C-alpha positions in Angstrom: -17.3 -9.1 -1.8 -18.8 -8.7 -5.2 -15.7 -7.9 -7.1 -17.2 -4.7 -8.5 -14.9 -1.8 -8.2 -16.7 1.1 -9.9 -13.8 3.5 -9.6 -11.1 1.0 -10.7 -10.5 2.7 -14.0 -7.5 4.4 -15.6 -6.9 7.8 -14.1 -8.8 10.5 -15.9 -7.5 14.1 -16.7 -9.8 16.5 -14.8 -11.3 19.4 -16.6 -8.9 22.3 -16.8 -5.9 20.3 -15.8 -2.8 20.0 -18.0 -3.0 17.3 -20.7 -1.1 14.1 -20.6 2.2 13.8 -22.4 1.9 11.2 -25.2 3.8 8.1 -24.3 4.2 4.5 -25.4 1.2 2.5 -26.6 -0.5 0.3 -24.1 -1.1 0.7 -20.4 0.9 2.9 -18.0 1.6 3.1 -14.3 -1.6 5.1 -13.7 -3.8 2.2 -14.7 -4.6 0.5 -11.3 -4.1 -3.2 -10.8 -7.8 -4.2 -10.5 -8.7 -2.4 -13.8 -6.2 -4.7 -15.6 -8.0 -7.9 -14.6 -11.0 -9.6 -16.2 -14.2 -9.3 -14.2 -14.2 -12.9 -13.1 -10.6 -12.8 -11.9 -11.2 -9.5 -10.0 -14.2 -11.0 -8.3 -12.4 -14.2 -7.3 -9.4 -12.3 -6.0 -11.5 -9.9 -3.8 -13.6 -12.8 -2.6 -10.5 -14.2 -0.8 -10.3 -11.2 1.5 -12.4 -9.1 3.9 -13.3 -5.4 3.9 -11.6 -2.8 6.1 -12.3 0.9 6.7 -9.7 3.5 7.5 -10.2 7.0 8.8 -8.3 9.9 7.3 -4.6 10.0 8.3 -4.8 6.4 9.6 -1.9 4.1 8.7 -2.8 1.2 6.5 0.7 -0.3 6.3 3.9 0.6 8.3 7.5 0.7 7.0 9.7 -2.1 8.3 6.8 -4.2 9.6 6.5 -7.8 8.6 4.2 -8.6 5.7 1.0 -10.6 6.5 -1.4 -9.4 3.8 -1.9 -7.2 0.8 -4.5 -4.5 0.4 -6.8 -3.6 -2.5 -8.1 -0.1 -2.4 -11.8 0.1 -3.2 -12.5 3.7 -2.4 -10.4 6.7 -1.3 -6.8 7.8 -1.7 -3.6 7.0 0.2 0.0 8.2 0.2 3.0 6.0 0.1 6.0 7.4 2.1 9.4 6.2 3.1 11.6 7.6 5.9 15.4 7.5 5.9 17.5 6.9 9.1 18.0 10.6 9.5 14.3 11.3 9.6 14.0 12.6 6.0 10.6 11.5 4.6 9.9 11.2 0.9 6.5 10.9 -0.8 6.9 7.9 -3.2 3.4 7.6 -4.7 -0.3 8.1 -4.4 -2.5 5.0 -4.5 -6.3 5.1 -5.0 -9.3 3.1 -6.2 -8.3 -0.2 -7.9 -4.7 -0.1 -6.7 -2.9 -2.9 -4.9 -0.5 -2.0 -2.0 1.8 -4.2 0.0 2.3 -6.7 -2.8 6.1 -6.4 -3.0 6.6 -7.4 0.6 4.1 -10.2 0.2 5.9 -11.6 -2.8 9.5 -11.3 -1.4 8.7 -12.1 2.2 10.6 -9.0 3.3 9.4 -6.3 5.6 7.4 -3.4 4.3 9.5 -0.9 2.4 7.2 2.1 2.9 4.3 3.4 5.0 0.9 3.8 3.5 -1.4 6.4 5.1 -5.0 7.3 4.3 -5.5 10.8 2.9 -9.2 10.6 3.3 -11.7 7.9 4.3 -10.5 4.7 2.6 -12.2 1.4 2.1 -10.0 -1.6 1.2 -10.0 -5.4 1.0 -7.3 -7.3 2.8 -6.1 -10.7 1.5 -3.8 -12.8 3.5 -0.3 -13.2 1.9 -0.6 -17.0 1.5 -3.9 -16.7 -0.2 -2.6 -14.0 -2.5 0.5 -15.8 -3.6 -1.4 -19.1 -4.1 -4.0 -17.2 -6.3 -1.1 -15.9 -8.4 0.3 -19.3 -8.8 -3.0 -20.7 -10.0 -3.9 -17.7 -12.2 -1.2 -16.9 -14.9 -3.2 -14.0 -16.3 -3.4 -12.3 -13.0 0.3 -12.9 -12.4 1.2 -11.3 -15.8 -1.1 -8.4 -15.0 0.8 -7.8 -11.7 4.1 -8.2 -13.6 2.9 -5.6 -16.1 2.0 -3.2 -13.4 5.4 -3.6 -11.7 7.1 -3.0 -15.1 5.1 0.1 -15.8 5.8 1.5 -12.3 9.5 0.9 -12.8 9.6 2.5 -16.2 7.8 5.5 -14.8 10.2 5.8 -11.9 13.2 5.5 -14.2 11.8 8.1 -16.5 11.1 10.5 -13.7 14.7 10.0 -12.3 16.1 10.7 -15.7 14.0 13.8 -16.1 14.7 15.1 -12.6 18.5 14.6 -12.9 18.7 17.4 -15.4 16.3 19.8 -13.6 16.8 22.3 -10.9 14.7 22.1 -7.7 12.4 24.9 -9.0 11.9 23.0 -12.3 11.3 19.7 -10.5 8.7 21.4 -8.2 6.8 22.9 -11.1 6.8 19.5 -12.9 5.4 17.8 -9.7 2.6 20.3 -9.4 1.7 19.8 -13.0 1.7 16.1 -12.6 -0.5 16.3 -9.5 -2.9 18.7 -11.2 -3.2 16.3 -14.1 -3.8 13.1 -12.1 -5.4 14.5 -8.9 -6.8 17.9 -9.8 -10.4 19.1 -9.8 -11.6 22.2 -11.5 -12.8 25.1 -9.3 -13.7 28.7 -9.9 -10.2 29.7 -8.9 -8.2 27.1 -10.9 -7.2 23.5 -10.5 -7.3 22.4 -6.9 -5.2 19.4 -5.8 -7.7 16.8 -4.5 -5.2 15.1 -2.2 -4.0 17.0 0.9 -0.1 17.0 1.0 2.1 18.7 3.5 5.1 20.9 2.5 7.4 18.2 3.9 5.7 15.6 1.6 6.0 17.9 -1.4 9.7 18.5 -0.6 10.3 14.7 -0.3 8.9 14.3 -3.8 11.4 16.6 -5.4 14.5 15.9 -3.2 14.4 19.3 -1.5 14.2 20.7 2.0 10.9 21.9 3.5 12.4 25.4 3.6 13.2 25.3 -0.1 9.6 24.3 -0.9 8.3 27.1 1.3 10.4 29.6 -0.6 9.2 28.3 -3.9 5.5 28.4 -2.8 6.0 31.9 -1.5 7.3 33.1 -4.9 4.5 31.3 -6.7 1.9 32.8 -4.4 3.3 36.3 -4.9 3.0 35.9 -8.7 -0.5 34.5 -8.3 0.5 31.2 -9.9 -0.8 29.2 -7.0 -3.0 29.8 -3.9 -2.5 27.8 -0.7 -4.3 27.0 2.5 -3.9 24.4 5.2 -3.1 21.2 3.2 -4.8 22.9 0.2 -3.3 24.1 -3.0 -4.9 25.6 -6.1 -3.0 26.1 -9.4 -4.2 29.3 -11.0 -1.6 29.6 -13.8 -0.6 26.2 -15.1 0.9 28.0 -18.1 3.5 29.6 -15.9 4.3 26.3 -14.2 4.8 24.7 -17.7 7.3 27.5 -18.6 9.2 26.9 -15.3 9.3 23.1 -15.9 10.7 23.7 -19.3 13.3 26.2 -18.0 11.8 28.9 -20.1 11.9 32.5 -19.0 8.7 33.8 -17.5 6.8 36.7 -19.0 
């Protein structure tokens, strides 16, 4: 491997998508791991592994399986989901170019805490757990970069839990759609299309709601021409309305 990850850059706001909310100075959880490393460190780390290709909907890592390796995404997007004992499945995150997945289990020696599935064709580099942990032990800068990423993700998750605790399901759902439009949206003639295919169950799991509740919300938004939907496709036509809903403001 050459270590060159052309897409391993901070996530960009697509044209026409809602703007980012100003936050603290420095990096945030949307800056992928490989983008945080110096070129030489990135090349050395990727040289420890071997390339893998995954078809759309293929499982890269499976919840509760033992950890034998970590994956570095080179191209394509994945979803991270976790299932409860009663079968309820929640979408935890989306991981794309430059991201590391499976690092938590590799560091703790525990089984995988979530399932990672390809949303499109994915190319990744697999590094055996022992090689990865030894590399971290020998490379303090890379270890601190991973610690910084973990801290940023934890801060983002805590911030989201705090925000969601005071919101209704309708407000949480509007906030989720705006976040997805900002980070994974692409401008089309109709509006901002979400570039990652997500099911209603996955959207429901992201906001702590039932699939039926999300269906009702989408039906209402479609009737108001705020969004347009197809099979695993969603286009946001009126982000201004979603922003008003997210802020609990009365619609026009």
